MIZA-777280 format. One record per residue (C-alpha): x, y, z; residue in one letter; residue number from 1. Coordinates in steps of 0.1 Angstrom, whole numbers, plus 5000, padded with zeros to 4 digits. Layout:
PT; X; Y; Z; a; NUM
...
//
This chain:
PT; 6994; 5877; 3384; m; 1
PT; 6995; 5908; 3399; k; 2
PT; 7033; 5934; 3405; n; 3
PT; 7015; 5949; 3433; s; 4
PT; 6996; 5945; 3465; i; 5
PT; 6972; 5965; 3484; s; 6
PT; 6972; 5968; 3521; e; 7
PT; 6948; 5944; 3527; r; 8
PT; 6960; 5920; 3505; g; 9
PT; 6947; 5894; 3474; h; 10
PT; 6937; 5857; 3474; v; 11
PT; 6940; 5857; 3430; l; 12
PT; 6920; 5830; 3409; s; 13
PT; 6934; 5829; 3368; h; 14
PT; 6925; 5796; 3343; r; 15
PT; 6942; 5790; 3316; q; 16
PT; 6933; 5758; 3294; e; 17
PT; 6928; 5729; 3327; a; 18
PT; 6950; 5749; 3349; v; 19
PT; 6934; 5775; 3376; m; 20
PT; 6967; 5795; 3391; t; 21
PT; 6955; 5806; 3426; i; 22
PT; 6974; 5834; 3440; e; 23
PT; 6980; 5851; 3477; f; 24
PT; 6996; 5881; 3488; g; 25
PT; 6995; 5906; 3519; h; 26
PT; 7023; 5929; 3527; p; 27
PT; 7036; 5915; 3559; a; 28
PT; 7052; 5887; 3539; h; 29
PT; 7026; 5870; 3527; n; 30
PT; 7010; 5863; 3560; s; 31
PT; 6967; 5860; 3555; l; 32
PT; 6946; 5870; 3583; p; 33
PT; 6911; 5854; 3587; a; 34
PT; 6896; 5871; 3559; y; 35
PT; 6924; 5861; 3533; l; 36
PT; 6919; 5825; 3542; l; 37
PT; 6884; 5825; 3537; d; 38
PT; 6890; 5835; 3501; e; 39
PT; 6916; 5815; 3500; l; 40
PT; 6890; 5783; 3507; v; 41
PT; 6868; 5801; 3483; q; 42
PT; 6889; 5800; 3459; a; 43
PT; 6899; 5760; 3464; i; 44
PT; 6867; 5747; 3463; d; 45
PT; 6860; 5769; 3431; q; 46
PT; 6883; 5750; 3414; a; 47
PT; 6880; 5721; 3424; s; 48
PT; 6842; 5721; 3415; k; 49
PT; 6849; 5732; 3379; d; 50
PT; 6848; 5709; 3351; d; 51
PT; 6876; 5725; 3330; q; 52
PT; 6903; 5731; 3358; v; 53
PT; 6927; 5693; 3353; k; 54
PT; 6950; 5709; 3381; v; 55
PT; 6959; 5735; 3407; v; 56
PT; 6990; 5758; 3414; v; 57
PT; 6989; 5780; 3447; m; 58
PT; 7013; 5803; 3445; r; 59
PT; 7019; 5837; 3465; s; 60
PT; 7033; 5873; 3453; f; 61
PT; 7063; 5886; 3453; g; 62
PT; 7092; 5874; 3449; e; 63
PT; 7109; 5869; 3485; r; 64
PT; 7082; 5853; 3513; s; 65
PT; 7059; 5827; 3504; f; 66
PT; 7046; 5821; 3532; c; 67
PT; 7048; 5844; 3566; a; 68
PT; 7018; 5826; 3588; g; 69
PT; 6986; 5834; 3599; a; 70
PT; 6982; 5879; 3610; s; 71
PT; 7004; 5881; 3648; f; 72
PT; 6980; 5906; 3658; q; 73
PT; 6953; 5887; 3646; e; 74
PT; 6968; 5864; 3674; l; 75
PT; 6978; 5893; 3696; i; 76
PT; 6941; 5898; 3698; a; 77
PT; 6922; 5870; 3710; i; 78
PT; 6907; 5878; 3745; e; 79
PT; 6885; 5843; 3749; n; 80
PT; 6892; 5807; 3739; q; 81
PT; 6861; 5814; 3713; t; 82
PT; 6879; 5837; 3697; q; 83
PT; 6906; 5816; 3698; g; 84
PT; 6889; 5784; 3685; k; 85
PT; 6878; 5812; 3654; a; 86
PT; 6917; 5822; 3646; f; 87
PT; 6934; 5790; 3643; f; 88
PT; 6908; 5772; 3625; s; 89
PT; 6917; 5795; 3592; g; 90
PT; 6944; 5770; 3585; f; 91
PT; 6920; 5739; 3594; a; 92
PT; 6901; 5751; 3567; r; 93
PT; 6925; 5757; 3544; v; 94
PT; 6937; 5727; 3548; i; 95
PT; 6908; 5705; 3544; n; 96
PT; 6896; 5727; 3520; a; 97
PT; 6929; 5710; 3498; m; 98
PT; 6927; 5676; 3516; r; 99
PT; 6890; 5676; 3497; r; 100
PT; 6902; 5695; 3463; c; 101
PT; 6895; 5667; 3434; e; 102
PT; 6920; 5682; 3418; k; 103
PT; 6958; 5681; 3422; l; 104
PT; 6975; 5711; 3435; i; 105
PT; 7007; 5720; 3428; i; 106
PT; 7025; 5748; 3453; a; 107
PT; 7052; 5769; 3439; r; 108
PT; 7071; 5783; 3467; v; 109
PT; 7093; 5807; 3460; q; 110
PT; 7109; 5818; 3493; g; 111
PT; 7105; 5810; 3532; k; 112
PT; 7073; 5802; 3551; a; 113
PT; 7063; 5802; 3586; v; 114
PT; 7041; 5779; 3607; g; 115
PT; 7006; 5783; 3587; g; 116
PT; 7026; 5787; 3554; g; 117
PT; 7050; 5751; 3562; v; 118
PT; 7015; 5742; 3566; g; 119
PT; 7000; 5753; 3532; i; 120
PT; 7033; 5729; 3520; i; 121
PT; 7023; 5699; 3533; a; 122
PT; 6985; 5700; 3525; a; 123
PT; 7002; 5705; 3486; a; 124
PT; 6999; 5674; 3464; d; 125
PT; 7037; 5679; 3446; y; 126
PT; 7057; 5714; 3457; t; 127
PT; 7085; 5732; 3438; l; 128
PT; 7110; 5750; 3455; a; 129
PT; 7138; 5779; 3460; m; 130
PT; 7171; 5770; 3469; e; 131
PT; 7159; 5800; 3494; t; 132
PT; 7130; 5789; 3506; a; 133
PT; 7135; 5779; 3544; g; 134
PT; 7112; 5760; 3570; v; 135
PT; 7106; 5768; 3598; k; 136
PT; 7074; 5761; 3623; l; 137
PT; 7078; 5791; 3656; s; 138
PT; 7048; 5787; 3678; e; 139
PT; 7068; 5775; 3706; l; 140
PT; 7090; 5804; 3712; t; 141
PT; 7056; 5820; 3718; i; 142
PT; 7038; 5795; 3739; g; 143
PT; 7021; 5772; 3720; i; 144
PT; 7024; 5750; 3687; g; 145
PT; 7016; 5739; 3657; p; 146
PT; 6987; 5717; 3663; f; 147
PT; 6965; 5724; 3635; v; 148
PT; 6990; 5724; 3611; i; 149
PT; 7011; 5691; 3627; a; 150
PT; 6995; 5669; 3609; p; 151
PT; 6993; 5677; 3576; a; 152
PT; 7034; 5683; 3578; i; 153
PT; 7040; 5639; 3597; e; 154
PT; 7019; 5628; 3567; r; 155
PT; 7045; 5647; 3545; k; 156
PT; 7078; 5641; 3563; i; 157
PT; 7068; 5616; 3590; g; 158
PT; 7071; 5621; 3631; i; 159
PT; 7111; 5631; 3630; a; 160
PT; 7106; 5659; 3608; g; 161
PT; 7077; 5673; 3625; l; 162
PT; 7097; 5673; 3658; s; 163
PT; 7129; 5684; 3646; a; 164
PT; 7108; 5716; 3632; l; 165
PT; 7086; 5718; 3660; s; 166
PT; 7110; 5715; 3686; i; 167
PT; 7141; 5736; 3669; d; 168
PT; 7117; 5761; 3668; a; 169
PT; 7141; 5789; 3659; q; 170
PT; 7157; 5791; 3632; g; 171
PT; 7151; 5781; 3594; f; 172
PT; 7156; 5744; 3580; r; 173
PT; 7165; 5746; 3547; s; 174
PT; 7155; 5740; 3510; a; 175
PT; 7175; 5708; 3508; r; 176
PT; 7164; 5698; 3543; w; 177
PT; 7128; 5698; 3532; a; 178
PT; 7136; 5683; 3501; e; 179
PT; 7153; 5651; 3518; s; 180
PT; 7121; 5648; 3543; k; 181
PT; 7101; 5646; 3510; g; 182
PT; 7084; 5685; 3519; l; 183
PT; 7099; 5697; 3488; y; 184
PT; 7093; 5675; 3453; t; 185
PT; 7123; 5694; 3437; q; 186
PT; 7145; 5727; 3448; v; 187
PT; 7160; 5749; 3421; f; 188
PT; 7186; 5782; 3418; d; 189
PT; 7164; 5796; 3395; s; 190
PT; 7131; 5812; 3392; v; 191
PT; 7135; 5804; 3358; k; 192
PT; 7139; 5773; 3360; a; 193
PT; 7114; 5767; 3389; m; 194
PT; 7084; 5781; 3361; d; 195
PT; 7096; 5763; 3334; k; 196
PT; 7094; 5726; 3358; s; 197
PT; 7064; 5741; 3367; l; 198
PT; 7047; 5748; 3334; a; 199
PT; 7066; 5717; 3318; d; 200
PT; 7048; 5698; 3347; l; 201
PT; 7013; 5714; 3345; c; 202
PT; 7012; 5705; 3305; q; 203
PT; 7014; 5670; 3310; d; 204
PT; 6990; 5673; 3338; l; 205
PT; 6966; 5689; 3317; s; 206
PT; 6966; 5661; 3289; q; 207
PT; 6959; 5630; 3317; y; 208
PT; 6928; 5616; 3326; n; 209
PT; 6913; 5633; 3350; i; 210
PT; 6896; 5609; 3360; e; 211
PT; 6933; 5587; 3370; a; 212
PT; 6937; 5623; 3387; m; 213
PT; 6915; 5622; 3409; r; 214
PT; 6911; 5588; 3420; a; 215
PT; 6950; 5589; 3428; l; 216
PT; 6946; 5624; 3445; k; 217
PT; 6916; 5602; 3473; s; 218
PT; 6945; 5575; 3476; v; 219
PT; 6972; 5600; 3485; l; 220
PT; 6951; 5610; 3512; w; 221
PT; 6933; 5579; 3524; e; 222
PT; 6933; 5578; 3560; g; 223
PT; 6925; 5619; 3565; t; 224
PT; 6892; 5614; 3565; e; 225
PT; 6889; 5624; 3602; h; 226
PT; 6909; 5658; 3603; w; 227
PT; 6871; 5676; 3594; d; 228
PT; 6873; 5670; 3632; e; 229
PT; 6906; 5664; 3642; l; 230
PT; 6917; 5699; 3635; l; 231
PT; 6893; 5720; 3643; f; 232
PT; 6897; 5701; 3679; e; 233
PT; 6936; 5711; 3674; r; 234
PT; 6921; 5747; 3666; a; 235
PT; 6906; 5748; 3702; a; 236
PT; 6935; 5732; 3715; m; 237
PT; 6959; 5758; 3710; s; 238
PT; 6930; 5788; 3718; g; 239
PT; 6931; 5772; 3749; r; 240
PT; 6969; 5782; 3749; l; 241
PT; 6971; 5812; 3732; v; 242
PT; 6954; 5825; 3764; l; 243
PT; 6981; 5816; 3791; s; 244
PT; 7001; 5839; 3811; p; 245
PT; 7027; 5827; 3793; e; 246
PT; 7018; 5832; 3757; t; 247
PT; 7000; 5869; 3765; k; 248
PT; 7036; 5877; 3779; s; 249
PT; 7052; 5867; 3748; q; 250
PT; 7037; 5884; 3723; l; 251
PT; 7030; 5916; 3749; a; 252
PT; 7062; 5936; 3731; p; 253
PT; 7045; 5927; 3697; y; 254
PT; 7016; 5943; 3701; k; 255
PT; 7006; 5976; 3684; q; 256
PT; 6994; 6008; 3699; p; 257
PT; 6964; 6014; 3688; k; 258
PT; 6962; 6043; 3661; p; 259
//
């Protein structure tokens, strides 16, 4: 959609016939600071309400990382529990927006995903990915956990898969591992093949009965209505942990000096 990216990053929406493509991007490996998370929620909500839209494609900018998760510098700047809950609520709002969206969401994953990026993938209804698109949940390494995104990931890959990703927090799991667990629906060895499959799928979905697809989405997400409360409870949990001396010590080396 864009061939360049500003320091601020972007969230862009573009509709072509019945397909709404939402692209997010940021110079820091497509990480998502709070303001971009808010814009992403707005874009998803708008696509959900648009009667011209039958399917939503979520993608990120560029050819490398899909999403590095939340902004690390915003995380480091947290000083109290109120700020902590607000920070971790960002991905809660995105996941809930994806869950409530009345349109099926297809994720296009061209590269690696960490933390909240894995949460976005898990909240999609169908995911196409490159073989280079490894996944990692690194939260435990800095003294917190993937609590907000855990329900979405567990729903896709089960408690055993979530445990493996969360506990072995240092290394990436391969795209083929993610495919075998159900996080990825299809894995490709070229962007050309991935985008051809994506275009074909969107073309098919554009021809289907929107009421049937809306009903299917409702069935697929049955039993998750309590996430409106659960994910924000988890955000408060992480908001407390990030203030612990152990976590502050782990984060200290990453703090950038003020200009």
